[in-house]
C-alpha positions as CSV (number, residue, x, y, z in Angstrom):
1,M,17.7,23.3,-4.0
2,A,18.6,20.1,-5.8
3,Q,17.9,18.2,-9.0
4,R,14.7,16.3,-8.5
5,L,12.3,14.2,-10.6
6,L,8.8,15.5,-10.3
7,M,6.1,13.1,-11.3
8,V,2.4,13.9,-11.9
9,K,0.3,10.8,-12.4
10,A,-3.0,10.5,-14.2
11,D,-4.8,9.8,-10.8
12,G,-3.7,13.3,-9.7
13,S,-1.0,12.2,-7.3
14,V,2.3,14.2,-7.3
15,L,5.6,12.7,-6.3
16,V,9.1,14.2,-5.7
17,H,11.9,11.7,-6.3
18,S,15.7,12.0,-5.8
19,D,18.3,9.8,-7.5
20,G,18.7,7.7,-4.4
21,G,16.2,5.9,-2.1
22,S,15.1,3.3,-4.7
23,Y,11.4,3.7,-5.7
24,K,10.3,5.6,-2.6
25,P,9.6,9.3,-3.2
26,L,11.1,12.0,-0.9
27,N,7.6,13.5,-0.6
28,W,4.2,13.1,-2.3
29,M,0.6,14.1,-2.2
30,S,-2.0,11.4,-2.7
31,P,-5.3,12.0,-4.6
32,P,-7.7,13.6,-4.4
33,C,-5.5,16.7,-4.7
34,W,-5.0,19.5,-7.2
35,L,-1.9,21.1,-8.7
36,I,-1.7,24.9,-9.1
37,E,1.2,26.0,-11.3
38,E,2.6,29.4,-10.6
39,P,5.7,31.1,-11.9
40,G,8.7,29.2,-10.3
41,M,6.4,27.2,-8.0
42,W,4.0,24.3,-7.8
43,V,1.4,24.2,-5.0
44,V,-0.2,20.8,-4.5
45,Q,-3.2,20.9,-2.1
46,N,-5.6,18.2,-0.8
47,K,-9.1,18.4,0.6
48,A,-7.8,18.7,4.1
49,G,-6.0,21.9,3.1
50,E,-2.5,20.3,3.4
51,K,0.0,21.7,1.0
52,L,3.1,20.5,-0.8
53,I,5.0,23.5,-2.1
54,I,7.7,22.8,-4.7
55,T,10.0,25.7,-5.8
56,L,11.3,25.5,-9.3
57,D,14.6,27.2,-10.3
58,E,15.1,25.5,-13.7
59,V,13.3,22.8,-15.7
60,L,15.9,20.5,-17.3
61,H,13.5,18.2,-19.1
62,E,9.7,18.0,-19.4
63,F,8.0,14.9,-20.8
64,K,4.4,13.6,-21.0
65,H,3.5,10.0,-21.7
66,E,0.2,8.2,-21.6
67,L,0.5,4.8,-20.1
68,G,-2.9,3.5,-21.4
69,V,-5.1,0.9,-19.8
70,D,-3.4,-0.8,-16.8
71,P,-3.4,-4.6,-17.3
72,G,-2.7,-5.1,-13.6
73,L,0.1,-6.7,-11.8
74,V,0.9,-10.4,-11.9
75,K,2.7,-11.4,-8.7
76,D,5.1,-14.3,-8.6
77,G,6.9,-16.3,-6.1
78,V,6.2,-16.7,-2.4
79,E,4.2,-13.4,-2.0
80,A,1.7,-14.3,-4.6
81,H,1.4,-17.8,-3.1
82,L,0.9,-16.3,0.4
83,Q,-1.9,-14.2,-1.0
84,E,-3.6,-17.3,-2.5
85,L,-3.2,-19.4,0.6
86,L,-4.4,-16.6,3.0
87,A,-7.4,-16.1,0.7
88,E,-8.2,-19.8,1.0
89,H,-7.7,-19.8,4.8
90,V,-8.9,-16.3,5.7
91,T,-10.0,-17.6,9.1
92,T,-6.3,-17.6,10.0
93,L,-6.8,-13.9,10.6
94,G,-9.8,-14.4,12.8
95,E,-12.7,-16.7,13.6
96,G,-15.8,-15.9,11.4
97,W,-13.8,-13.9,8.8
98,K,-14.9,-13.9,5.2
99,L,-13.1,-13.0,2.0
100,V,-14.8,-10.3,-0.1
101,R,-12.2,-10.2,-2.9
102,R,-8.6,-10.7,-3.8
103,E,-6.9,-7.7,-5.5
104,F,-9.6,-5.3,-4.4
105,P,-9.3,-2.3,-6.8
106,T,-8.7,1.2,-5.6
107,A,-7.6,4.4,-7.5
108,I,-4.0,3.9,-6.3
109,G,-3.7,0.2,-6.8
110,P,-5.2,-3.1,-5.7
111,V,-5.5,-4.1,-2.0
112,D,-4.2,-7.8,-1.7
113,L,-7.3,-9.0,0.2
114,M,-10.6,-7.3,1.2
115,C,-12.3,-9.1,4.0
116,R,-15.1,-8.8,6.5
117,D,-14.4,-9.8,10.2
118,S,-16.9,-11.7,12.4
119,E,-18.8,-8.4,13.1
120,G,-19.1,-7.6,9.4
121,V,-16.5,-4.8,9.5
122,S,-14.4,-4.2,6.3
123,V,-10.7,-5.1,6.7
124,A,-8.0,-4.4,4.1
125,V,-5.1,-6.9,4.2
126,E,-1.7,-6.1,2.8
127,I,0.6,-9.2,2.4
128,K,4.4,-9.2,2.1
129,R,7.1,-11.8,2.5
130,R,9.1,-9.3,4.6
131,G,7.1,-6.6,6.3
132,E,8.9,-3.3,6.2
133,I,7.9,0.4,6.7
134,D,7.1,0.8,3.0
135,G,4.4,-1.9,3.2
136,V,2.8,-0.1,6.2
137,E,2.9,3.2,4.3
138,Q,1.3,1.5,1.3
139,L,-1.5,0.0,3.5
140,T,-2.0,3.4,5.2
141,R,-2.6,5.0,1.8
142,Y,-5.1,2.3,0.9
143,L,-7.0,2.8,4.2
144,E,-7.1,6.5,3.8
145,L,-8.7,6.1,0.4
146,L,-11.1,3.2,1.4
147,N,-12.3,5.0,4.5
148,R,-13.7,7.8,2.3
149,D,-16.2,5.3,0.8
150,P,-19.4,5.3,2.9
151,L,-20.3,1.8,1.7
152,L,-17.0,0.4,3.1
153,A,-16.1,2.7,6.1
154,P,-15.0,2.0,8.7
155,V,-12.2,-0.1,7.1
156,K,-9.6,-1.6,9.4
157,G,-6.1,-2.7,8.3
158,V,-4.1,-5.9,8.7
159,F,-0.4,-6.0,7.7
160,A,0.5,-9.7,7.2
161,A,4.0,-11.0,6.5
162,Q,6.3,-14.0,7.1
163,Q,8.7,-11.6,9.0
164,I,7.8,-8.1,10.2
165,K,10.6,-5.7,11.1
166,P,10.3,-4.1,14.5
167,Q,10.2,-0.5,13.1
168,A,7.3,-1.6,10.8
169,K,5.5,-3.1,13.7
170,V,5.8,0.0,15.8
171,L,4.6,2.2,12.9
172,A,1.6,-0.1,12.1
173,E,0.5,-0.3,15.7
174,D,0.8,3.5,16.0
175,R,-1.6,3.8,13.0
176,G,-4.1,1.3,14.4
177,I,-3.0,-1.4,11.9
178,R,-2.9,-5.0,13.3
179,C,0.2,-7.0,12.4
180,V,0.0,-10.8,11.7
181,T,3.1,-13.0,11.2
182,L,2.3,-15.7,8.7
183,D,3.6,-19.3,8.9
184,Y,3.9,-20.3,5.2
185,D,4.2,-24.0,6.0
186,A,1.2,-24.0,8.3
187,L,-0.9,-22.2,5.6
188,R,0.2,-24.9,3.1
189,G,-0.8,-27.6,5.5
190,T,2.7,-28.9,5.9
191,E,5.1,-29.1,8.7
192,S,8.4,-27.4,8.5
193,D,11.4,-29.7,8.2
194,E,13.9,-27.0,8.9
195,F,15.3,-28.7,12.1
196,R,14.7,-32.3,11.1
197,L,17.4,-34.8,10.3
198,F,15.2,-37.4,8.5
């Protein structure tokens, strides 16, 4: 038992946070799922029959707030520029690739790029400056949701970043997600002058 922040979002997802660990929850259940409130216990279950059981000893504070219509995120800096550049040069990911849409909407947030490969297969692309495990987890959740759509499935995943940590690469490959290291200067059409004197 410990003090926890329990969050139930409008999309049905349930997240369990501690005071540490930044924004990442200790545990969660992604939608579609349903919450059954019992005395001293929450049982969250998804369609696959998986359960997240939360035992409640004491409720310190309960608060409900409507967030309203989501205006969407506006990305800034290199990550946003990487997304723009990769959208313009999507064949960097493979010969014959086509961009379907940037910021492809899903119930749990937008996928950076939705593409079709040379065989017409849907591919969700998540773009980061530094590729870490959290980014792979994010793409995994998108793929799980997108593959439920018969008009899109099967949907493959590509995790693209300027640098990808070894642990993230191992996790991505284990989940069938392809990793691509992006060269920012090459995408911009310029040479790097990192090791140049003049």
